[in-house]
PDB file of N, CA, C and O in Angstrom:
ATOM      1  N   MET A   1     137.461 176.634  88.135  1.00  0.00           N
ATOM      2  CA  MET A   1     138.688 175.901  88.405  1.00  0.00           C
ATOM      3  C   MET A   1     139.770 176.896  88.788  1.00  0.00           C
ATOM      4  O   MET A   1     139.990 177.899  88.109  1.00  0.00           O
ATOM      5  N   LYS A   2     140.433 176.596  89.887  1.00  0.00           N
ATOM      6  CA  LYS A   2     141.540 177.437  90.345  1.00  0.00           C
ATOM      7  C   LYS A   2     142.781 176.576  90.494  1.00  0.00           C
ATOM      8  O   LYS A   2     142.765 175.564  91.195  1.00  0.00           O
ATOM      9  N   ILE A   3     143.843 176.975  89.839  1.00  0.00           N
ATOM     10  CA  ILE A   3     145.122 176.280  90.028  1.00  0.00           C
ATOM     11  C   ILE A   3     145.769 176.920  91.244  1.00  0.00           C
ATOM     12  O   ILE A   3     146.175 178.082  91.216  1.00  0.00           O
ATOM     13  N   SER A   4     145.856 176.135  92.318  1.00  0.00           N
ATOM     14  CA  SER A   4     146.263 176.672  93.609  1.00  0.00           C
ATOM     15  C   SER A   4     147.751 176.524  93.911  1.00  0.00           C
ATOM     16  O   SER A   4     148.250 177.151  94.845  1.00  0.00           O
ATOM     17  N   ASP A   5     148.467 175.711  93.143  1.00  0.00           N
ATOM     18  CA  ASP A   5     149.904 175.536  93.383  1.00  0.00           C
ATOM     19  C   ASP A   5     150.554 175.029  92.103  1.00  0.00           C
ATOM     20  O   ASP A   5     150.002 174.171  91.413  1.00  0.00           O
ATOM     21  N   VAL A   6     151.728 175.565  91.791  1.00  0.00           N
ATOM     22  CA  VAL A   6     152.493 175.118  90.623  1.00  0.00           C
ATOM     23  C   VAL A   6     153.932 174.894  91.077  1.00  0.00           C
ATOM     24  O   VAL A   6     154.538 175.768  91.697  1.00  0.00           O
ATOM     25  N   ARG A   7     154.473 173.718  90.766  1.00  0.00           N
ATOM     26  CA  ARG A   7     155.863 173.400  91.132  1.00  0.00           C
ATOM     27  C   ARG A   7     156.637 173.048  89.871  1.00  0.00           C
ATOM     28  O   ARG A   7     156.227 172.191  89.088  1.00  0.00           O
ATOM     29  N   VAL A   8     157.757 173.722  89.692  1.00  0.00           N
ATOM     30  CA  VAL A   8     158.572 173.571  88.481  1.00  0.00           C
ATOM     31  C   VAL A   8     159.908 172.958  88.855  1.00  0.00           C
ATOM     32  O   VAL A   8     160.570 173.417  89.786  1.00  0.00           O
ATOM     33  N   ARG A   9     160.308 171.917  88.126  1.00  0.00           N
ATOM     34  CA  ARG A   9     161.635 171.321  88.266  1.00  0.00           C
ATOM     35  C   ARG A   9     162.354 171.497  86.930  1.00  0.00           C
ATOM     36  O   ARG A   9     162.029 170.838  85.943  1.00  0.00           O
ATOM     37  N   ILE A  10     163.328 172.391  86.919  1.00  0.00           N
ATOM     38  CA  ILE A  10     164.092 172.681  85.701  1.00  0.00           C
ATOM     39  C   ILE A  10     164.965 171.480  85.362  1.00  0.00           C
ATOM     40  O   ILE A  10     165.581 170.895  86.253  1.00  0.00           O
ATOM     41  N   VAL A  11     165.026 171.105  84.084  1.00  0.00           N
ATOM     42  CA  VAL A  11     165.889 170.029  83.605  1.00  0.00           C
ATOM     43  C   VAL A  11     167.236 170.652  83.249  1.00  0.00           C
ATOM     44  O   VAL A  11     167.296 171.614  82.483  1.00  0.00           O
ATOM     45  N   LYS A  12     168.299 170.112  83.794  1.00  0.00           N
ATOM     46  CA  LYS A  12     169.638 170.687  83.615  1.00  0.00           C
ATOM     47  C   LYS A  12     170.359 170.183  82.358  1.00  0.00           C
ATOM     48  O   LYS A  12     171.441 170.680  82.043  1.00  0.00           O
ATOM     49  N   ASN A  13     169.799 169.224  81.643  1.00  0.00           N
ATOM     50  CA  ASN A  13     170.430 168.661  80.448  1.00  0.00           C
ATOM     51  C   ASN A  13     170.305 169.639  79.277  1.00  0.00           C
ATOM     52  O   ASN A  13     169.209 169.839  78.754  1.00  0.00           O
ATOM     53  N   GLU A  14     171.403 170.239  78.870  1.00  0.00           N
ATOM     54  CA  GLU A  14     171.406 171.257  77.807  1.00  0.00           C
ATOM     55  C   GLU A  14     170.985 170.705  76.447  1.00  0.00           C
ATOM     56  O   GLU A  14     170.463 171.455  75.622  1.00  0.00           O
ATOM     57  N   THR A  15     171.196 169.420  76.193  1.00  0.00           N
ATOM     58  CA  THR A  15     170.886 168.856  74.872  1.00  0.00           C
ATOM     59  C   THR A  15     169.437 168.392  74.744  1.00  0.00           C
ATOM     60  O   THR A  15     168.977 168.093  73.642  1.00  0.00           O
ATOM     61  N   SER A  16     168.719 168.329  75.863  1.00  0.00           N
ATOM     62  CA  SER A  16     167.335 167.858  75.838  1.00  0.00           C
ATOM     63  C   SER A  16     166.391 168.983  75.427  1.00  0.00           C
ATOM     64  O   SER A  16     166.591 170.137  75.806  1.00  0.00           O
ATOM     65  N   LYS A  17     165.369 168.648  74.656  1.00  0.00           N
ATOM     66  CA  LYS A  17     164.330 169.625  74.318  1.00  0.00           C
ATOM     67  C   LYS A  17     163.359 169.810  75.483  1.00  0.00           C
ATOM     68  O   LYS A  17     162.634 170.803  75.540  1.00  0.00           O
ATOM     69  N   ILE A  18     163.348 168.849  76.415  1.00  0.00           N
ATOM     70  CA  ILE A  18     162.519 168.989  77.612  1.00  0.00           C
ATOM     71  C   ILE A  18     163.268 169.901  78.582  1.00  0.00           C
ATOM     72  O   ILE A  18     164.387 169.599  78.996  1.00  0.00           O
ATOM     73  N   LYS A  19     162.644 171.008  78.934  1.00  0.00           N
ATOM     74  CA  LYS A  19     163.298 172.020  79.762  1.00  0.00           C
ATOM     75  C   LYS A  19     162.841 172.001  81.217  1.00  0.00           C
ATOM     76  O   LYS A  19     163.535 172.521  82.091  1.00  0.00           O
ATOM     77  N   ALA A  20     161.662 171.397  81.488  1.00  0.00           N
ATOM     78  CA  ALA A  20     161.180 171.330  82.867  1.00  0.00           C
ATOM     79  C   ALA A  20     160.088 170.279  82.979  1.00  0.00           C
ATOM     80  O   ALA A  20     159.450 169.895  81.999  1.00  0.00           O
ATOM     81  N   SER A  21     159.902 169.833  84.213  1.00  0.00           N
ATOM     82  CA  SER A  21     158.778 168.974  84.572  1.00  0.00           C
ATOM     83  C   SER A  21     157.971 169.753  85.603  1.00  0.00           C
ATOM     84  O   SER A  21     158.529 170.300  86.554  1.00  0.00           O
ATOM     85  N   VAL A  22     156.671 169.801  85.410  1.00  0.00           N
ATOM     86  CA  VAL A  22     155.823 170.655  86.243  1.00  0.00           C
ATOM     87  C   VAL A  22     154.681 169.837  86.849  1.00  0.00           C
ATOM     88  O   VAL A  22     154.136 168.936  86.212  1.00  0.00           O
ATOM     89  N   SER A  23     154.336 170.169  88.079  1.00  0.00           N
ATOM     90  CA  SER A  23     153.150 169.627  88.742  1.00  0.00           C
ATOM     91  C   SER A  23     152.280 170.810  89.145  1.00  0.00           C
ATOM     92  O   SER A  23     152.795 171.868  89.507  1.00  0.00           O
ATOM     93  N   PHE A  24     150.969 170.636  89.085  1.00  0.00           N
ATOM     94  CA  PHE A  24     150.098 171.683  89.594  1.00  0.00           C
ATOM     95  C   PHE A  24     148.921 171.079  90.332  1.00  0.00           C
ATOM     96  O   PHE A  24     148.536 169.934  90.098  1.00  0.00           O
ATOM     97  N   THR A  25     148.356 171.877  91.231  1.00  0.00           N
ATOM     98  CA  THR A  25     147.222 171.464  92.050  1.00  0.00           C
ATOM     99  C   THR A  25     145.999 172.266  91.640  1.00  0.00           C
ATOM    100  O   THR A  25     146.063 173.486  91.489  1.00  0.00           O
ATOM    101  N   ILE A  26     144.881 171.566  91.462  1.00  0.00           N
ATOM    102  CA  ILE A  26     143.623 172.206  91.110  1.00  0.00           C
ATOM    103  C   ILE A  26     142.747 172.251  92.359  1.00  0.00           C
ATOM    104  O   ILE A  26     142.509 171.230  93.004  1.00  0.00           O
ATOM    105  N   ASP A  27     142.274 173.454  92.688  1.00  0.00           N
ATOM    106  CA  ASP A  27     141.339 173.654  93.806  1.00  0.00           C
ATOM    107  C   ASP A  27     141.799 173.016  95.105  1.00  0.00           C
ATOM    108  O   ASP A  27     140.971 172.534  95.879  1.00  0.00           O
ATOM    109  N   ASP A  28     143.104 173.002  95.360  1.00  0.00           N
ATOM    110  CA  ASP A  28     143.678 172.438  96.590  1.00  0.00           C
ATOM    111  C   ASP A  28     143.300 170.984  96.838  1.00  0.00           C
ATOM    112  O   ASP A  28     143.365 170.513  97.974  1.00  0.00           O
ATOM    113  N   CYS A  29     142.891 170.246  95.753  1.00  0.00           N
ATOM    114  CA  CYS A  29     142.460 168.879  96.016  1.00  0.00           C
ATOM    115  C   CYS A  29     142.812 167.862  94.931  1.00  0.00           C
ATOM    116  O   CYS A  29     142.595 166.667  95.133  1.00  0.00           O
ATOM    117  N   PHE A  30     143.345 168.294  93.792  1.00  0.00           N
ATOM    118  CA  PHE A  30     143.668 167.352  92.719  1.00  0.00           C
ATOM    119  C   PHE A  30     144.997 167.770  92.104  1.00  0.00           C
ATOM    120  O   PHE A  30     145.142 168.909  91.658  1.00  0.00           O
ATOM    121  N   VAL A  31     145.976 166.851  92.075  1.00  0.00           N
ATOM    122  CA  VAL A  31     147.324 167.173  91.594  1.00  0.00           C
ATOM    123  C   VAL A  31     147.593 166.451  90.279  1.00  0.00           C
ATOM    124  O   VAL A  31     147.268 165.274  90.120  1.00  0.00           O
ATOM    125  N   VAL A  32     148.193 167.182  89.340  1.00  0.00           N
ATOM    126  CA  VAL A  32     148.630 166.609  88.062  1.00  0.00           C
ATOM    127  C   VAL A  32     150.153 166.732  88.019  1.00  0.00           C
ATOM    128  O   VAL A  32     150.695 167.832  88.127  1.00  0.00           O
ATOM    129  N   HIS A  33     150.843 165.593  87.859  1.00  0.00           N
ATOM    130  CA  HIS A  33     152.308 165.560  87.801  1.00  0.00           C
ATOM    131  C   HIS A  33     152.778 165.327  86.361  1.00  0.00           C
ATOM    132  O   HIS A  33     152.008 164.914  85.494  1.00  0.00           O
ATOM    133  N   ASP A  34     154.042 165.599  86.139  1.00  0.00           N
ATOM    134  CA  ASP A  34     154.756 165.246  84.900  1.00  0.00           C
ATOM    135  C   ASP A  34     154.267 165.957  83.655  1.00  0.00           C
ATOM    136  O   ASP A  34     154.229 165.357  82.580  1.00  0.00           O
ATOM    137  N   ILE A  35     153.893 167.223  83.774  1.00  0.00           N
ATOM    138  CA  ILE A  35     153.649 168.043  82.595  1.00  0.00           C
ATOM    139  C   ILE A  35     155.032 168.493  82.134  1.00  0.00           C
ATOM    140  O   ILE A  35     155.823 168.993  82.934  1.00  0.00           O
ATOM    141  N   LYS A  36     155.318 168.321  80.872  1.00  0.00           N
ATOM    142  CA  LYS A  36     156.640 168.671  80.357  1.00  0.00           C
ATOM    143  C   LYS A  36     156.587 170.030  79.666  1.00  0.00           C
ATOM    144  O   LYS A  36     155.647 170.331  78.930  1.00  0.00           O
ATOM    145  N   VAL A  37     157.617 170.851  79.916  1.00  0.00           N
ATOM    146  CA  VAL A  37     157.817 172.084  79.154  1.00  0.00           C
ATOM    147  C   VAL A  37     158.866 171.745  78.111  1.00  0.00           C
ATOM    148  O   VAL A  37     159.979 171.339  78.443  1.00  0.00           O
ATOM    149  N   ILE A  38     158.502 171.914  76.847  1.00  0.00           N
ATOM    150  CA  ILE A  38     159.359 171.519  75.728  1.00  0.00           C
ATOM    151  C   ILE A  38     159.715 172.747  74.902  1.00  0.00           C
ATOM    152  O   ILE A  38     158.876 173.612  74.654  1.00  0.00           O
ATOM    153  N   GLU A  39     160.984 172.808  74.479  1.00  0.00           N
ATOM    154  CA  GLU A  39     161.429 173.892  73.609  1.00  0.00           C
ATOM    155  C   GLU A  39     161.223 173.467  72.160  1.00  0.00           C
ATOM    156  O   GLU A  39     161.860 172.532  71.675  1.00  0.00           O
ATOM    157  N   GLY A  40     160.328 174.165  71.483  1.00  0.00           N
ATOM    158  CA  GLY A  40     160.057 173.884  70.079  1.00  0.00           C
ATOM    159  C   GLY A  40     160.657 174.947  69.181  1.00  0.00           C
ATOM    160  O   GLY A  40     161.320 175.868  69.658  1.00  0.00           O
ATOM    161  N   ASN A  41     160.428 174.824  67.891  1.00  0.00           N
ATOM    162  CA  ASN A  41     160.956 175.782  66.924  1.00  0.00           C
ATOM    163  C   ASN A  41     160.363 177.177  67.090  1.00  0.00           C
ATOM    164  O   ASN A  41     160.995 178.169  66.730  1.00  0.00           O
ATOM    165  N   GLU A  42     159.150 177.254  67.633  1.00  0.00           N
ATOM    166  CA  GLU A  42     158.474 178.546  67.786  1.00  0.00           C
ATOM    167  C   GLU A  42     158.307 178.936  69.253  1.00  0.00           C
ATOM    168  O   GLU A  42     157.412 179.713  69.588  1.00  0.00           O
ATOM    169  N   GLY A  43     159.152 178.410  70.122  1.00  0.00           N
ATOM    170  CA  GLY A  43     159.084 178.741  71.538  1.00  0.00           C
ATOM    171  C   GLY A  43     158.722 177.538  72.385  1.00  0.00           C
ATOM    172  O   GLY A  43     158.745 176.397  71.924  1.00  0.00           O
ATOM    173  N   TYR A  44     158.389 177.819  73.634  1.00  0.00           N
ATOM    174  CA  TYR A  44     158.062 176.762  74.586  1.00  0.00           C
ATOM    175  C   TYR A  44     156.592 176.372  74.474  1.00  0.00           C
ATOM    176  O   TYR A  44     155.734 177.199  74.166  1.00  0.00           O
ATOM    177  N   PHE A  45     156.322 175.081  74.734  1.00  0.00           N
ATOM    178  CA  PHE A  45     154.950 174.601  74.815  1.00  0.00           C
ATOM    179  C   PHE A  45     154.915 173.492  75.848  1.00  0.00           C
ATOM    180  O   PHE A  45     155.958 172.996  76.275  1.00  0.00           O
ATOM    181  N   ILE A  46     153.699 173.099  76.255  1.00  0.00           N
ATOM    182  CA  ILE A  46     153.586 172.036  77.252  1.00  0.00           C
ATOM    183  C   ILE A  46     153.067 170.759  76.614  1.00  0.00           C
ATOM    184  O   ILE A  46     152.352 170.786  75.612  1.00  0.00           O
ATOM    185  N   ALA A  47     153.445 169.639  77.222  1.00  0.00           N
ATOM    186  CA  ALA A  47     152.931 168.319  76.845  1.00  0.00           C
ATOM    187  C   ALA A  47     152.358 167.705  78.115  1.00  0.00           C
ATOM    188  O   ALA A  47     153.019 167.668  79.152  1.00  0.00           O
ATOM    189  N   MET A  48     151.149 167.234  78.024  1.00  0.00           N
ATOM    190  CA  MET A  48     150.486 166.631  79.178  1.00  0.00           C
ATOM    191  C   MET A  48     151.095 165.253  79.464  1.00  0.00           C
ATOM    192  O   MET A  48     151.733 164.663  78.593  1.00  0.00           O
ATOM    193  N   PRO A  49     150.896 164.743  80.686  1.00  0.00           N
ATOM    194  CA  PRO A  49     151.431 163.418  81.024  1.00  0.00           C
ATOM    195  C   PRO A  49     150.917 162.371  80.037  1.00  0.00           C
ATOM    196  O   PRO A  49     149.738 162.365  79.684  1.00  0.00           O
ATOM    197  N   SER A  50     151.811 161.488  79.597  1.00  0.00           N
ATOM    198  CA  SER A  50     151.414 160.496  78.596  1.00  0.00           C
ATOM    199  C   SER A  50     152.028 159.143  78.911  1.00  0.00           C
ATOM    200  O   SER A  50     152.920 159.020  79.751  1.00  0.00           O
ATOM    201  N   ARG A  51     151.524 158.135  78.215  1.00  0.00           N
ATOM    202  CA  ARG A  51     151.993 156.755  78.374  1.00  0.00           C
ATOM    203  C   ARG A  51     152.246 156.203  76.974  1.00  0.00           C
ATOM    204  O   ARG A  51     151.499 156.492  76.038  1.00  0.00           O
ATOM    205  N   LYS A  52     153.296 155.414  76.842  1.00  0.00           N
ATOM    206  CA  LYS A  52     153.607 154.791  75.557  1.00  0.00           C
ATOM    207  C   LYS A  52     152.602 153.677  75.268  1.00  0.00           C
ATOM    208  O   LYS A  52     152.348 152.822  76.116  1.00  0.00           O
ATOM    209  N   SER A  53     152.040 153.698  74.072  1.00  0.00           N
ATOM    210  CA  SER A  53     151.068 152.672  73.697  1.00  0.00           C
ATOM    211  C   SER A  53     151.780 151.489  73.035  1.00  0.00           C
ATOM    212  O   SER A  53     152.934 151.616  72.626  1.00  0.00           O
ATOM    213  N   PRO A  54     151.115 150.358  72.927  1.00  0.00           N
ATOM    214  CA  PRO A  54     151.741 149.166  72.336  1.00  0.00           C
ATOM    215  C   PRO A  54     152.239 149.379  70.900  1.00  0.00           C
ATOM    216  O   PRO A  54     153.174 148.708  70.464  1.00  0.00           O
ATOM    217  N   ASP A  55     151.624 150.300  70.173  1.00  0.00           N
ATOM    218  CA  ASP A  55     152.049 150.544  68.785  1.00  0.00           C
ATOM    219  C   ASP A  55     153.228 151.512  68.683  1.00  0.00           C
ATOM    220  O   ASP A  55     153.658 151.854  67.581  1.00  0.00           O
ATOM    221  N   GLY A  56     153.760 151.962  69.849  1.00  0.00           N
ATOM    222  CA  GLY A  56     154.931 152.829  69.860  1.00  0.00           C
ATOM    223  C   GLY A  56     154.609 154.307  69.955  1.00  0.00           C
ATOM    224  O   GLY A  56     155.513 155.120  70.148  1.00  0.00           O
ATOM    225  N   GLY A  57     153.350 154.672  69.826  1.00  0.00           N
ATOM    226  CA  GLY A  57     152.949 156.070  69.952  1.00  0.00           C
ATOM    227  C   GLY A  57     152.761 156.440  71.416  1.00  0.00           C
ATOM    228  O   GLY A  57     153.019 155.635  72.310  1.00  0.00           O
ATOM    229  N   PHE A  58     152.313 157.657  71.647  1.00  0.00           N
ATOM    230  CA  PHE A  58     152.053 158.111  73.010  1.00  0.00           C
ATOM    231  C   PHE A  58     150.617 158.585  73.116  1.00  0.00           C
ATOM    232  O   PHE A  58     150.072 159.169  72.179  1.00  0.00           O
ATOM    233  N   LYS A  59     150.011 158.329  74.262  1.00  0.00           N
ATOM    234  CA  LYS A  59     148.624 158.701  74.529  1.00  0.00           C
ATOM    235  C   LYS A  59     148.584 159.482  75.834  1.00  0.00           C
ATOM    236  O   LYS A  59     149.118 159.030  76.847  1.00  0.00           O
ATOM    237  N   ASP A  60     147.943 160.671  75.814  1.00  0.00           N
ATOM    238  CA  ASP A  60     147.815 161.450  77.039  1.00  0.00           C
ATOM    239  C   ASP A  60     147.066 160.664  78.097  1.00  0.00           C
ATOM    240  O   ASP A  60     146.054 160.025  77.808  1.00  0.00           O
ATOM    241  N   VAL A  61     147.568 160.714  79.331  1.00  0.00           N
ATOM    242  CA  VAL A  61     146.913 160.060  80.454  1.00  0.00           C
ATOM    243  C   VAL A  61     145.843 160.988  81.030  1.00  0.00           C
ATOM    244  O   VAL A  61     144.773 160.539  81.442  1.00  0.00           O
ATOM    245  N   VAL A  62     146.139 162.261  81.053  1.00  0.00           N
ATOM    246  CA  VAL A  62     145.217 163.291  81.523  1.00  0.00           C
ATOM    247  C   VAL A  62     145.377 164.482  80.591  1.00  0.00           C
ATOM    248  O   VAL A  62     146.483 164.785  80.145  1.00  0.00           O
ATOM    249  N   HIS A  63     144.271 165.155  80.297  1.00  0.00           N
ATOM    250  CA  HIS A  63     144.344 166.316  79.412  1.00  0.00           C
ATOM    251  C   HIS A  63     143.119 167.190  79.599  1.00  0.00           C
ATOM    252  O   HIS A  63     142.085 166.716  80.071  1.00  0.00           O
ATOM    253  N   PRO A  64     143.222 168.475  79.231  1.00  0.00           N
ATOM    254  CA  PRO A  64     142.068 169.367  79.322  1.00  0.00           C
ATOM    255  C   PRO A  64     140.975 168.918  78.349  1.00  0.00           C
ATOM    256  O   PRO A  64     141.260 168.372  77.283  1.00  0.00           O
ATOM    257  N   ALA A  65     139.731 169.157  78.734  1.00  0.00           N
ATOM    258  CA  ALA A  65     138.595 168.737  77.918  1.00  0.00           C
ATOM    259  C   ALA A  65     138.260 169.730  76.808  1.00  0.00           C
ATOM    260  O   ALA A  65     137.507 169.405  75.891  1.00  0.00           O
ATOM    261  N   ASN A  66     138.821 170.950  76.890  1.00  0.00           N
ATOM    262  CA  ASN A  66     138.512 171.940  75.859  1.00  0.00           C
ATOM    263  C   ASN A  66     139.683 172.908  75.670  1.00  0.00           C
ATOM    264  O   ASN A  66     140.613 172.946  76.476  1.00  0.00           O
ATOM    265  N   THR A  67     139.618 173.676  74.606  1.00  0.00           N
ATOM    266  CA  THR A  67     140.698 174.605  74.248  1.00  0.00           C
ATOM    267  C   THR A  67     140.890 175.687  75.299  1.00  0.00           C
ATOM    268  O   THR A  67     142.026 176.042  75.616  1.00  0.00           O
ATOM    269  N   GLU A  68     139.815 176.211  75.839  1.00  0.00           N
ATOM    270  CA  GLU A  68     139.905 177.270  76.846  1.00  0.00           C
ATOM    271  C   GLU A  68     140.695 176.810  78.068  1.00  0.00           C
ATOM    272  O   GLU A  68     141.536 177.548  78.582  1.00  0.00           O
ATOM    273  N   THR A  69     140.426 175.597  78.529  1.00  0.00           N
ATOM    274  CA  THR A  69     141.133 175.060  79.694  1.00  0.00           C
ATOM    275  C   THR A  69     142.588 174.764  79.342  1.00  0.00           C
ATOM    276  O   THR A  69     143.478 175.007  80.157  1.00  0.00           O
ATOM    277  N   ARG A  70     142.845 174.245  78.149  1.00  0.00           N
ATOM    278  CA  ARG A  70     144.228 173.991  77.717  1.00  0.00           C
ATOM    279  C   ARG A  70     145.030 175.295  77.710  1.00  0.00           C
ATOM    280  O   ARG A  70     146.166 175.323  78.184  1.00  0.00           O
ATOM    281  N   GLU A  71     144.451 176.368  77.180  1.00  0.00           N
ATOM    282  CA  GLU A  71     145.149 177.657  77.125  1.00  0.00           C
ATOM    283  C   GLU A  71     145.385 178.218  78.522  1.00  0.00           C
ATOM    284  O   GLU A  71     146.437 178.802  78.784  1.00  0.00           O
ATOM    285  N   LEU A  72     144.415 178.047  79.423  1.00  0.00           N
ATOM    286  CA  LEU A  72     144.572 178.502  80.803  1.00  0.00           C
ATOM    287  C   LEU A  72     145.732 177.771  81.470  1.00  0.00           C
ATOM    288  O   LEU A  72     146.610 178.401  82.060  1.00  0.00           O
ATOM    289  N   ILE A  73     145.736 176.446  81.378  1.00  0.00           N
ATOM    290  CA  ILE A  73     146.799 175.643  81.993  1.00  0.00           C
ATOM    291  C   ILE A  73     148.149 175.966  81.372  1.00  0.00           C
ATOM    292  O   ILE A  73     149.137 176.139  82.086  1.00  0.00           O
ATOM    293  N   SER A  74     148.199 176.047  80.060  1.00  0.00           N
ATOM    294  CA  SER A  74     149.447 176.344  79.370  1.00  0.00           C
ATOM    295  C   SER A  74     150.011 177.692  79.820  1.00  0.00           C
ATOM    296  O   SER A  74     151.206 177.806  80.093  1.00  0.00           O
ATOM    297  N   GLY A  75     149.161 178.701  79.896  1.00  0.00           N
ATOM    298  CA  GLY A  75     149.611 180.026  80.321  1.00  0.00           C
ATOM    299  C   GLY A  75     150.171 180.023  81.729  1.00  0.00           C
ATOM    300  O   GLY A  75     151.221 180.614  81.982  1.00  0.00           O
ATOM    301  N   ILE A  76     149.483 179.367  82.643  1.00  0.00           N
ATOM    302  CA  ILE A  76     149.930 179.317  84.039  1.00  0.00           C
ATOM    303  C   ILE A  76     151.235 178.536  84.171  1.00  0.00           C
ATOM    304  O   ILE A  76     152.147 178.966  84.879  1.00  0.00           O
ATOM    305  N   VAL A  77     151.330 177.391  83.494  1.00  0.00           N
ATOM    306  CA  VAL A  77     152.534 176.558  83.570  1.00  0.00           C
ATOM    307  C   VAL A  77     153.729 177.285  82.958  1.00  0.00           C
ATOM    308  O   VAL A  77     154.810 177.293  83.547  1.00  0.00           O
ATOM    309  N   LEU A  78     153.552 177.890  81.792  1.00  0.00           N
ATOM    310  CA  LEU A  78     154.675 178.572  81.145  1.00  0.00           C
ATOM    311  C   LEU A  78     155.105 179.814  81.916  1.00  0.00           C
ATOM    312  O   LEU A  78     156.291 180.142  81.931  1.00  0.00           O
ATOM    313  N   LYS A  79     154.175 180.508  82.550  1.00  0.00           N
ATOM    314  CA  LYS A  79     154.528 181.660  83.389  1.00  0.00           C
ATOM    315  C   LYS A  79     155.381 181.200  84.564  1.00  0.00           C
ATOM    316  O   LYS A  79     156.409 181.807  84.867  1.00  0.00           O
ATOM    317  N   ALA A  80     154.950 180.112  85.233  1.00  0.00           N
ATOM    318  CA  ALA A  80     155.730 179.575  86.362  1.00  0.00           C
ATOM    319  C   ALA A  80     157.108 179.100  85.916  1.00  0.00           C
ATOM    320  O   ALA A  80     158.095 179.291  86.627  1.00  0.00           O
ATOM    321  N   PHE A  81     157.176 178.477  84.733  1.00  0.00           N
ATOM    322  CA  PHE A  81     158.453 178.024  84.193  1.00  0.00           C
ATOM    323  C   PHE A  81     159.384 179.215  83.952  1.00  0.00           C
ATOM    324  O   PHE A  81     160.549 179.180  84.347  1.00  0.00           O
ATOM    325  N   ASN A  82     158.879 180.259  83.312  1.00  0.00           N
ATOM    326  CA  ASN A  82     159.709 181.438  83.037  1.00  0.00           C
ATOM    327  C   ASN A  82     160.193 182.104  84.323  1.00  0.00           C
ATOM    328  O   ASN A  82     161.325 182.585  84.382  1.00  0.00           O
ATOM    329  N   GLU A  83     159.352 182.137  85.343  1.00  0.00           N
ATOM    330  CA  GLU A  83     159.757 182.698  86.635  1.00  0.00           C
ATOM    331  C   GLU A  83     160.841 181.837  87.285  1.00  0.00           C
ATOM    332  O   GLU A  83     161.801 182.372  87.840  1.00  0.00           O
ATOM    333  N   ALA A  84     160.701 180.519  87.225  1.00  0.00           N
ATOM    334  CA  ALA A  84     161.708 179.625  87.804  1.00  0.00           C
ATOM    335  C   ALA A  84     163.026 179.724  87.057  1.00  0.00           C
ATOM    336  O   ALA A  84     164.097 179.698  87.664  1.00  0.00           O
ATOM    337  N   LYS A  85     162.944 179.838  85.745  1.00  0.00           N
ATOM    338  CA  LYS A  85     164.154 179.956  84.921  1.00  0.00           C
ATOM    339  C   LYS A  85     164.872 181.277  85.236  1.00  0.00           C
ATOM    340  O   LYS A  85     166.100 181.305  85.320  1.00  0.00           O
ATOM    341  N   ALA A  86     164.127 182.351  85.406  1.00  0.00           N
ATOM    342  CA  ALA A  86     164.719 183.658  85.720  1.00  0.00           C
ATOM    343  C   ALA A  86     165.351 183.682  87.110  1.00  0.00           C
ATOM    344  O   ALA A  86     166.309 184.419  87.343  1.00  0.00           O
ATOM    345  N   ALA A  87     164.821 182.880  88.034  1.00  0.00           N
ATOM    346  CA  ALA A  87     165.323 182.838  89.401  1.00  0.00           C
ATOM    347  C   ALA A  87     166.597 182.025  89.548  1.00  0.00           C
ATOM    348  O   ALA A  87     167.250 182.084  90.590  1.00  0.00           O
ATOM    349  N   GLU A  88     166.961 181.264  88.520  1.00  0.00           N
ATOM    350  CA  GLU A  88     168.169 180.423  88.589  1.00  0.00           C
ATOM    351  C   GLU A  88     169.423 181.260  88.700  1.00  0.00           C
ATOM    352  O   GLU A  88     170.525 180.716  88.768  1.00  0.00           O
TER     353      GLU A  88
END
């Protein structure tokens, strides 16, 4: 799997814990939109696209199938986010 493109949209709302919305392309043929970069107590982390369920919780719409892929995606997304933030 090769992530061939990453697009970061920085959120300008200072009070929001969501700091960016990210889209990435896998192998130049599959795009995932609305990955959120969130500021937590121990730094930034990503949240995959999700949908609100009838019981009020949230369920991921798309997500990595294993830890290795989650760490790969997280690293690439957070690197792109940090580069976009530094370029502001």
